[in-house]
N, C-alpha and C positions, 0 to 999 in steps of 0.2 A: 487308400493310397494318398499319402500327403502332396498337399498340392507342391508345385515348384515354388522355390523361394520367390523367384521373378513375379511369377502370378499372384503371391501372396502380397508382395509389396505394392503392385498395382491395384489390389484392392482396397489394401489400407490408405494408399496415397489418394484414391477416389474418394474413399470415406472423409480423410481429412478436407481434402480440397469443398466437399459438400458441406462440412460444419463449419469451415470459413465464410463460404457462401451465405450460408443462413445467418451468420452472426453478424455479417456484413449487411445483408440487405433487412433484416429483422430485429435488428439490434434494439432499437427503440420499444419495438412491440414485446419481445421477452424479457426486457429488463426488470419488470416486476417479479417474474417468476425466477430468474436467477438471482434476485436478491432473498427471494423466499426461501430458494434454495441453500444458499448462503448463511441463512440465518438459521436454516433447519441444520446444517452441517455444524454451526458454532453451539448450538444448544443441544445436538445429540448426546455428548458426554454427560451432560447434568442428567438428561432424562435417563439416560443408563444407568447413571449411579443411583438414582431413585427408584430404577426398577430393580436393582440387586438389594435393595432395602425392603422391599416385599409389595411395594405398589404397583398397580398394573400400569402397562405403556400410557394408556388412554388418560388414566388419571395423573401420572405423572407430567405427562404433556400439557393437559389442562391446567396444572398446577403452575409450572413454568411460563406457559401461555399468559395467566393472569398476573403473575409476577412482572412479564416483561411488558405487557402492555401497560400496567400500572405506572412502571418507571417510565415508559414512552410518552404518557400523557402528563406525567410531572414535568420531564423535560420540555415538552411543548406549552404548559401553560406558564412555567416559571421562568424556564432559561431562555426559549427560544425568543418571546418577544424583547427581551433585553439585549440579547445578541444582535437582533433586527435593528433595534434602536440606536446601539452603540457603533455598528456598522454603518448604517446611513448616516449617522453624525459625523463619523469617520471619513466616508468619502467627501461630504462635503468640506471637511476640515483639511484635507490633504492639500488643496492648492493654498490655502493660506499659512499652512506649515512651510512649506517650499518656499512661498513669500518671504516670510518672516526668518528662516534659515538664510535666504539670499542678504536680506538687509542686515542681520547680525555678521556675515562675512565681511561684509563692505564696510560695517563699522567697526569690527574688532581689527581688521587686518585691510586697511585702505590700500596698502601699498600693492597687495595681491590680488585682491578682490575688488576692481576698481569698477567694474561695470561691463569691462569688455572683454574680460578673458574667457576661454573655453568653459570654466565652470559657471560664471556668470550666465552665458548664451545657454548652456544645457539646461540649468535650473529654470531659467526664465522660459525657454521654450516647453520645458514640461510642465510648468504651472501654467501656461497659455493652452496647453492640449487638453490639460485635465480640467480646466474652466469649461473648455468648450466641447468636450468630450465625454466629461464624468456621469453625467445624467444621462449620457444616449448609452454608456457602457452599462450603466446598472439597467438602465429598462432593458437592453438586449439580453442581460443575462438573465432577467426574470422572465423575460418572454421565451426565449430558449429553454429555460426549465418546465417552463409552463407547456411548451409545445412538443417535450419528449414524452408526457404521458400525463394525463390527467392526476392530481394529487390525490383527490378522492378515490379514485381507481386504484392507485398505488398503496394507499393506507387500507383498501378493501382487500385488494388481491395477495400482497405480501404476506400479512399473518395468516389468511387462509392456505395459501401455498406450505407455507412452513408449516401449519399446524397437522395437515395431512402427511405431508412429508416423514416429521418427525413421529405422527402415528405408525406407518408403515415403513418406517427405516429399515429394520431386519428383513422384512419381506422383499425389498426391492433390493438390497444387496444381494439376498440369495437368488433373485432372478437373474439378475445381472452376472452374476457367478455362472449360474447354469447356462448362460448363453456365449461364455467363453469358448474359444476354440479350444476343444480338449487337448490339442498336442501342446500349445503354449498357456495352459491355464495354469500350472504351478508358477512359470515365470511371470505372468501378468500378475497373479495373485501376489507374489513377493515385491514387485515393483510398486505395485497400488500401495501395500501397506508402508513402504519407504515415502511415497508420495503424501499419504495421510499423515506420516509423524512429521515431515518436513511443513506441509501446509498448515497442519494443525498448529505444529509447535510457533511458526510464525504468524499465522494471522489470528489466533487467539492470545499468544503472548503479547504481540503488537497492539493489539486490540487493547487489552488490560493496561499496557505501558501508556499507549495515546489517551486512553482516558485519566490515568493517573496523573500524567503530564499535563494534560488541559485542566484539570483541578488546580494543581499546585501552582503553574504559572499564572492562571485566572485568578485564584485568590491572594497569591503572593502579590502580583502587580496592583491588585487593587487596595491592599493593604499599605501599599508605599505611598499609595495615593496619585499613582499612574491615570490619567484620563484615558478613557477608552481601554483599560487594562485587563477586563473580562475578554472583549473579543480579539484582543491580541494574544493573550494568554491562551485562549482556545483555540484560535489559529496554530499557534506554536505547536500545542499538544496534538492538534490533527495531522500535522506535517513530521512528527515524531517518527512515525512509521519510514520514513526515507532517511537514513542516518544523519545527523547533524543538520539536514535542510531545517527541521521545526526550530533547533536553536539559534541557527543563523537567521532566517527569515524573522523570526519573533524577535530577536537581538536587535537586529537592526532597525526594524519598525519600532520597537520600545523604545531603544536610545535614542532615535530620532525623535519621538514625541517626549520623551524625557528631557532633551534639549532645549526643544520647543517650550515646554512646560516650566521647566525648573532653571532655565538659563541664569548663572550667578549661583544658586543652591546647589554645590557641585556633591554635598553629602546624599541628597535624594537622586542625583543621576549614578552615582556611585550605587547606590541601594538597588536601582533598575539593574545595573550592569551585575550585580552578586547575584541577582535573582537568576540570572540565565546562566552564570558562571556555575553556580551550584547546582541548577537543575540539569545541565549538561553533565555535569562530573558525577553527579547521583545515577542518572539515568545510564550514561555509558558504562560506569564502573561499577555498580552495586545491583540495579533492578534489571538490565537488559540481560546480562550472563546469568542471572539466577533465574528470569522468566523463560527467556527463549534460549539460552545456551547456545552453544558453538555447533550442533549437529546439523542447523538448517542447511547451512551451504550457499547462501545468497549474499554474493557481494553487494557493497553499495552501488556498483557501477551497475551491476547487472540489474538491480531493481529499477535504478534510473532508465536504462535501456528499455526494460520492459513496459514501464509506464509512457516513454515516449512512443515507443512502436505500437501498443496497442491501444493506447489513446489516441492515435493518429489514424490508426486502421479502424477502430469500432467505436471511436467517441468516448461517453459516458460508461457504458458497458465495458469497453475494453480498459479503461482505468479501473473498475472493480474486478476484473478478472485477471490484470496484469502480472499481480503478484504470486496468486496460486499458481497461474499457468508457469510463471518464471519458476517456483519451486519443483513443478513437476518435471519440465523440461532439463532442469539441473540434475533430477534424478535418472532421467534418460540419457543426459550426456555422461553421466558418471559410469552407467551401464554400458554405454557403448564403448568408454575408454577402457573399461574392463575387459570386455570381448575383444578389443583390439590388442590390448597387451598379452592376451592369450592366443592371439592368432599367430599364424607363421608370418605374415605381413610385417610383424612388429619383431620376433624373435628371429625369423631367416632360417634357413636349413639346420637342423642340428649337425654338428660335427662329431663323428666320434674319434677320439685321440688315438686309440688303438690301432684304426683303421686308416688314419692318417700317419702313422708312423709307418706301418706296412707298406704303404703306398710309397713311402719314400726309399725304404730298402729295395723295392721292386725297380724302381729308377735308377739307383745305386747299382744295383746288380746288373740292368741293362748297358749301363755305361761301362 
């Protein structure tokens, strides 16, 4: 005898609350395991493709692990030190950039920016604040990153978790499938498939797009001669997964640096602007429609809301799981809307036109 709907909802609600409580209390502890599971999820299609070519799953996983580890080592050795150096230099340079911008505005537009206007006061206040707090902010960021979890522990646990999950992925999926309530198993499988399609299309697609745009912005800004062009380009590329935010943030920062560096050499400033206009056009109209497509169903506002809500609730872990959870919730929302449109609450009572006509005849006879 199946459980009543109210009882089922109560049990599922308790389970959801328990999951939220675990994420809230143990977010920092389970962070490397979540990263390992996410890495395994991203690499699983490649392992399955190699397995279909005749390799054993262990051999395919080992091969992918070696290639991924080698790629990570190359990034750590050659790219990370440059980004750290440029980022630290950029933090030190920002107050000087703002001061130079204020002086330039006062010199070029003496009637409008004479040192007493709101823009002048805002820039001066921001400069003083950055000079006083810039070092403190950087120390706080790095201290917080270290306090989340040991970097060494992260580098050890994440690859190990990802490796074992990749090896056992089919068995784990089959085990979860056997645990599904038999009454709802077909519906859960269908919804899980839709979630996998949505999450995979967005996360894998946008991951590739972010990498491509980071490479494009970093190389292009460096070639046009922009100081700190690499770190600005990588930042813009990493923010591309939030529609338009990467181009806007990177564009504003790059143009500000270009005006500071190339003031008077307007062709160089125009080149920096052209880099971002071209990048945004290529990403929006050529790359994203082909790589991600329109079947994901995640509106930019939904992505921003998910990042804000889950980031506030669960910190760094929340930022990592925000987009996949938003994609899953979008699938559940569409399913709920379909159920609503098939229910009597949406359609109302069905009226038989012949019965309605006979009722009118009966009322006419009575009169």
